[in-house]
C-alpha positions in Angstrom: 60.2 -11.1 32.3 58.1 -8.0 33.8 59.1 -6.3 30.6 58.0 -9.0 28.3 54.5 -9.3 29.9 54.2 -5.5 29.5 54.9 -5.7 25.9 52.5 -8.5 25.7 50.2 -6.4 27.4 50.4 -3.7 24.9 50.2 -5.6 22.1 47.0 -7.5 23.4 45.2 -4.2 24.3 46.3 -2.7 20.8 44.5 -5.9 19.4 41.6 -5.7 21.2 41.0 -1.9 20.0 41.6 -2.8 16.5 39.2 -5.6 16.9 36.2 -3.6 18.3 33.1 -6.2 17.7 31.0 -5.0 15.1 27.2 -5.3 15.7 24.9 -7.6 13.4 23.0 -4.3 12.4 25.9 -2.7 11.3 27.7 -5.5 9.4 24.3 -5.9 7.3 24.7 -2.0 6.7 28.6 -2.3 5.8 27.6 -5.5 3.6 24.8 -3.6 1.6 27.3 -0.5 1.0 30.3 -2.6 -0.3 28.7 -5.6 -1.5 30.0 -5.8 -5.3 26.9 -7.9 -6.0 24.7 -5.4 -4.5 26.4 -2.7 -7.0 25.8 -4.9 -10.1 22.0 -5.2 -9.3 21.7 -1.6 -8.4 23.3 -0.8 -11.7 20.7 -3.5 -13.6 17.8 -1.4 -11.7 18.9 1.9 -12.7 19.1 0.5 -16.5 15.7 -0.6 -16.2 14.3 2.6 -14.6 15.9 4.8 -17.7 14.4 2.0 -20.4 10.9 2.7 -18.7 10.0 5.7 -21.0 7.0 6.5 -23.5 9.6 7.1 -25.9 10.9 3.6 -25.9 7.4 2.4 -26.0 7.1 4.3 -29.3 4.8 6.8 -28.3 6.6 10.2 -30.1 7.6 10.5 -33.9 10.8 10.2 -35.3 12.4 13.3 -36.9 15.4 13.0 -39.4 16.8 15.0 -42.1 18.7 13.4 -45.5 20.8 15.5 -47.5 22.3 13.9 -51.0 24.3 15.9 -53.1 25.6 14.2 -56.3 27.4 15.0 -59.5 28.2 13.0 -62.8 29.6 13.2 -66.3 27.9 11.5 -69.2 27.8 10.7 -72.8 24.2 11.9 -73.8 22.2 10.3 -77.0 18.5 11.2 -77.3 16.0 11.3 -79.8 12.8 13.0 -79.0 9.3 13.2 -80.2 9.5 16.4 -82.0 12.1 14.8 -84.2 15.2 16.4 -82.6 18.3 14.5 -82.0 20.9 15.3 -79.4 24.4 14.2 -79.0 26.6 15.7 -76.8 29.9 14.1 -74.7 30.7 14.8 -71.3 27.3 16.2 -70.4 28.0 17.4 -66.5 24.8 16.8 -64.1 24.4 18.4 -60.4 22.0 17.1 -58.4 21.2 18.3 -55.2 18.2 16.9 -53.0 17.3 17.4 -49.2 14.5 16.5 -46.7 13.3 16.8 -43.4 10.8 14.1 -42.4 9.1 13.2 -39.4 7.4 9.8 -38.9 4.4 8.8 -36.5 2.7 5.6 -35.5 -0.2 7.3 -34.6 -2.3 3.8 -34.1 -0.7 0.5 -34.0 -3.7 -1.4 -32.1 -3.4 0.6 -29.1 0.1 -1.6 -28.6 1.8 1.5 -27.3 0.1 1.3 -23.8 0.7 -2.5 -23.6 4.5 -1.9 -24.1 4.4 1.0 -21.5 2.8 -1.0 -18.9 5.2 -4.0 -20.0 8.4 -1.5 -19.3 6.6 -0.5 -15.9 6.5 -4.0 -14.9 10.0 -4.8 -15.9 11.5 -1.5 -13.9 9.4 -3.3 -11.0 11.0 -6.4 -11.4 14.4 -4.7 -11.6 13.5 -3.4 -8.2 12.4 -6.5 -6.8 15.3 -8.0 -7.8 17.5 -5.4 -6.2 15.0 -6.1 -2.8 15.9 -9.9 -3.4 19.7 -9.4 -3.4 19.6 -6.9 -0.4 17.7 -9.8 1.1 20.0 -12.7 0.2 22.9 -10.9 1.6 21.4 -9.8 4.7 20.7 -13.7 5.2 24.2 -14.5 4.2 25.8 -12.1 6.7 23.5 -12.7 9.5 24.1 -16.6 9.1 27.8 -16.1 8.9 27.4 -13.7 11.8 25.7 -15.9 14.1 28.0 -18.8 13.1 31.1 -16.8 14.3 29.2 -16.3 17.7 28.6 -20.1 17.9 32.3 -20.6 17.4 33.1 -18.1 20.1 30.9 -19.4 22.8 32.4 -23.0 21.9 35.8 -21.5 22.5 34.6 -20.1 26.0 33.0 -23.7 26.7 36.7 -25.3 25.9 38.3 -22.5 28.1 36.0 -23.8 30.6 36.7 -27.4 30.5 40.6 -26.7 30.0 40.6 -25.2 33.5 38.5 -28.0 35.2 40.5 -30.5 33.5 44.0 -28.7 34.9 42.2 -28.9 38.3 41.8 -32.7 37.6 45.2 -32.9 37.1 46.3 -31.3 40.5 44.0 -33.3 42.1 45.3 -36.6 40.6 48.7 -35.6 41.0 48.3 -35.1 44.7 46.4 -38.1 45.1 49.4 -39.9 43.2 52.0 -38.4 44.8 50.4 -39.5 48.3 49.7 -42.9 47.1 46.1 -42.8 47.3 45.8 -43.6 43.6 47.7 -45.2 40.7 49.1 -43.3 37.9 46.1 -44.3 35.5 43.8 -41.3 37.0 47.0 -38.8 36.2 47.3 -40.2 32.8 43.6 -39.9 31.5 43.2 -36.3 32.9 46.6 -35.5 30.9 44.9 -37.2 27.8 41.6 -35.1 28.4 43.5 -32.0 28.4 45.8 -32.9 25.3 42.5 -33.8 23.6 40.8 -30.4 24.5 43.9 -28.2 23.6 43.8 -30.0 20.4 40.2 -29.2 19.6 41.0 -25.5 20.7 43.6 -25.0 18.1 41.2 -26.4 15.5 38.5 -24.5 16.7 40.6 -21.5 16.7 41.3 -21.9 13.1 37.5 -22.6 12.1 36.8 -18.9 13.8 39.2 -17.1 11.9 38.0 -18.4 8.9 34.8 -18.0 9.8 35.3 -14.1 10.0 37.6 -14.0 7.0 34.4 -15.3 5.2 32.1 -12.6 7.2 34.9 -10.0 5.8 34.2 -11.3 2.3 30.6 -10.5 2.7 31.4 -7.0 4.0 33.3 -6.2 1.3 36.8 -6.4 3.2 40.0 -7.9 2.3 41.2 -11.3 4.1 43.5 -9.2 6.3 40.6 -6.8 7.7 38.2 -9.6 9.0 35.9 -8.2 11.6 35.2 -9.1 15.3 31.6 -10.1 16.3 29.5 -9.7 19.6 30.1 -12.9 21.8 26.4 -13.5 22.7 23.7 -15.1 20.4 20.6 -13.2 21.3 17.2 -14.6 20.2 14.8 -12.3 19.0 10.8 -12.4 20.1 9.0 -15.0 17.3 6.0 -13.3 15.6 2.5 -15.5 15.6 2.8 -18.1 12.6 0.2 -16.4 10.7 1.6 -12.9 10.9 4.9 -14.6 9.3 2.8 -15.8 6.5 1.0 -13.0 6.1 4.3 -10.9 5.5 5.8 -13.6 3.1 3.0 -13.4 0.6 2.8 -9.5 0.9 6.7 -8.9 0.9 8.8 -12.1 -0.1 10.6 -11.0 -3.5 10.7 -14.3 -4.7 7.1 -14.8 -4.7 6.5 -11.0 -5.9 8.8 -11.5 -8.8 7.0 -14.8 -10.1 3.7 -12.9 -10.0 5.2 -10.2 -11.9 6.5 -12.5 -14.5 2.9 -13.7 -14.6 1.7 -10.5 -15.6 4.7 -9.5 -18.1 3.8 -12.9 -19.6 0.0 -11.6 -20.2 1.2 -8.3 -21.5 3.6 -9.8 -24.1 0.0 -11.9 -24.9 -1.5 -8.4 -25.3 1.3 -7.0 -27.5 0.8 -9.8 -29.9 -2.9 -9.6 -30.5 -2.6 -6.1 -31.4 -0.6 -7.1 -34.4 -4.3 -8.2 -35.7 -5.3 -4.6 -35.5 -4.9 -1.8 -38.1 -1.9 0.0 -38.1 -2.0 3.5 -39.1 1.5 5.6 -40.1 1.6 9.2 -40.6 4.5 10.8 -42.4 5.5 14.6 -43.1 8.3 15.8 -44.9 9.8 19.3 -46.4 11.9 18.7 -49.2 14.0 20.7 -51.8 15.5 19.2 -55.1 17.4 20.9 -57.5 18.9 19.5 -60.7 21.3 21.3 -63.3 22.7 19.6 -66.7 24.5 21.4 -69.8 23.0 19.1 -72.0 19.8 17.0 -72.7 16.1 18.0 -72.7 16.0 19.5 -69.1 18.6 22.1 -68.2 17.2 23.0 -65.1 14.9 21.6 -62.6 14.3 23.1 -58.5 11.2 22.1 -56.6 10.6 22.4 -52.9 7.7 22.5 -50.4 5.9 20.2 -47.6 4.7 16.7 -48.4 2.4 14.2 -46.1 0.9 10.6 -46.6 -1.0 8.3 -44.6 -0.3 4.6 -44.3 -2.9 2.4 -43.3 -2.1 -1.3 -43.0 -4.8 -3.9 -42.3 -3.3 -7.4 -41.4 -5.6 -10.4 -43.0 -3.6 -13.2 -43.1 -0.1 -14.1 -41.3 0.1 -17.6 -42.2 -0.8 -18.6 -38.5 2.4 -17.3 -36.8 0.6 -15.1 -34.6 -1.6 -17.8 -33.5 1.2 -20.5 -32.7 3.0 -17.8 -30.8 -0.2 -16.9 -28.8 -0.5 -20.9 -28.2 2.8 -21.0 -26.9 2.2 -17.9 -24.4 -0.7 -19.5 -23.6 1.5 -22.6 -22.3 4.0 -20.2 -20.7 1.4 -18.6 -18.7 -0.3 -21.9 -17.4 3.3 -23.1 -16.5 4.3 -19.6 -14.5 0.7 -20.0 -12.8 2.0 -23.5 -11.4 5.1 -22.3 -10.8 3.6 -19.6 -8.9 1.7 -22.0 -6.8 4.5 -24.2 -6.1 6.9 -21.6 -4.7 4.2 -20.4 -2.4 3.2 -23.9 -1.4 7.1 -24.6 -0.8 7.3 -21.3 1.1 4.4 -21.6 3.6 5.8 -25.5 4.3 9.4 -24.0 5.3 8.0 -21.5 7.3 6.1 -24.3 9.3 8.8 -26.5 9.6 11.2 -23.6 10.7 8.7 -22.4 13.1 8.1 -25.5 14.8 11.9 -26.0 14.8 12.5 -22.8 16.7 9.7 -23.2 19.2 11.0 -26.4 20.1 14.5 -25.8 20.2 13.4 -22.5 22.5 12.0 -24.8 25.3 14.9 -27.3 24.8 17.0 -23.9 25.8 15.2 -23.7 28.9 15.5 -27.2 29.9 19.1 -27.0 29.0 19.7 -24.3 31.2 18.0 -25.6 34.5 20.3 -28.3 33.4 23.3 -26.1 33.4 22.9 -24.8 36.6 22.5 -28.2 38.4 25.7 -29.6 36.3 27.5 -26.6 37.4 26.7 -27.2 41.3 27.1 -31.0 40.9 30.8 -30.4 39.3 31.9 -27.9 42.2 30.7 -30.3 44.6 32.6 -33.4 43.1 35.8 -30.7 42.8 35.6 -30.2 46.1 35.2 -34.2 47.0 37.8 -34.8 45.1 40.3 -32.5 47.2 39.1 -34.2 49.9 39.6 -37.6 48.2 36.3 -39.0 48.9 35.1 -39.8 45.2 37.2 -41.5 42.5 38.6 -39.7 39.3 36.4 -41.4 37.2 33.7 -39.7 39.0 34.8 -36.4 38.5 35.5 -36.6 35.1 31.8 -38.1 34.7 30.4 -34.8 36.0 32.9 -32.7 34.0 31.4 -34.4 30.8 28.0 -34.0 31.9 28.6 -30.6 32.2 30.2 -30.5 28.6 27.0 -32.5 26.8 24.7 -30.0 28.5 26.8 -26.8 27.3 27.1 -28.6 23.8 22.8 -29.1 24.0 22.7 -25.6 25.0 24.8 -24.1 22.2 23.2 -26.2 19.6 19.8 -25.5 20.3 20.6 -21.6 21.0 22.0 -22.0 17.3 19.5 -23.9 15.7 16.8 -21.0 17.2 19.1 -18.2 15.9 19.1 -19.6 12.3 15.8 -20.9 12.1 14.8 -17.3 12.9 17.1 -15.9 10.6 15.7 -17.6 7.6 12.1 -17.3 8.5 12.9 -13.8 8.4 14.4 -14.0 4.9 11.3 -16.0 3.6 9.0 -13.5 5.1 10.8 -10.5 2.9 13.6 -9.6 5.5 11.5 -6.7 7.1 13.1 -7.3 10.5 16.8 -7.4 9.3 
């Protein structure tokens, strides 16, 4: 038996070392490093950054080279104005044409600068999308972490109640053995113990699944789930107006909506540029050589630079541009309404959560005070029960009063903590 206990202690000791609790801050860091969704959004942001260039906006000319060699064999029949007739079969002709050209859109209604500004805003939106995903993942990790802490505390409360119920069984058993009470008290205590043991088994499984879910957010395999610290710590709540100000300045959802409004305005400006003159410059250096053993021209060669300027003045587009501009006007109005709705919903949620946290914190203080009284009352009741000066029903009532207060304290603490977590997310996640 001693050897068995020794082996169990070694096993539990090794398990404890393997399951060293991770702090919430380190859990968030691990999630941001390993979460695949973060990696995907990072890659999308990198693509948006690469796309934001003057080259993609069309600021620079395009240069290309063309080489076209050709060979042909034909039957020739020509009558010239001089009266000369040429009739020959299998006339061979060789042609060689090459050119290096540069095409530059010098002026396109100043669309170039608008396009570059839009690419800049799209890059900013890519960055905000990354911040948005980081904020969301951090919120999910913090919520999952706090839920696991709640389950730990529930387990501790259950263990305490199981110990108290076992004490009730001992007292009831002694009273029954002495004939001071019937068996009903003993049976009720055993029923309560079995109910608590059943809840403990279910809670243990729920806790393990909660840790597995947290491990998934951290990028871990199901068999490598983390352990968490056992105490839920409440942070100091900032003033309501400070939180609202942070939300307006930092909330990625609100900032993304504002950027979308800017992009729509730039789309409109790009389209208006199509109504202005377009100036295109083309320069080239070409070489052309043709040779034939029959016909009027036996040899021809030309080479040298060339340049052309093409001016396009839009006159009428069938109302296409006006139609699209009208649609963009409606999109901008809808986006403005969407932004206002998002800001209203955000302010409303912050107000509601703030009031909820304040209310929960005040209930926590009352519950802590009641918890001390309930524990003192239970200790007195257990002492009286041992002296057989109170009934088992009174002892049970004292125990369940403690259970009710412990449950309420944990529930209010969990409400306050989850409220603070969500407030932090709504205000931009600056306190993760």
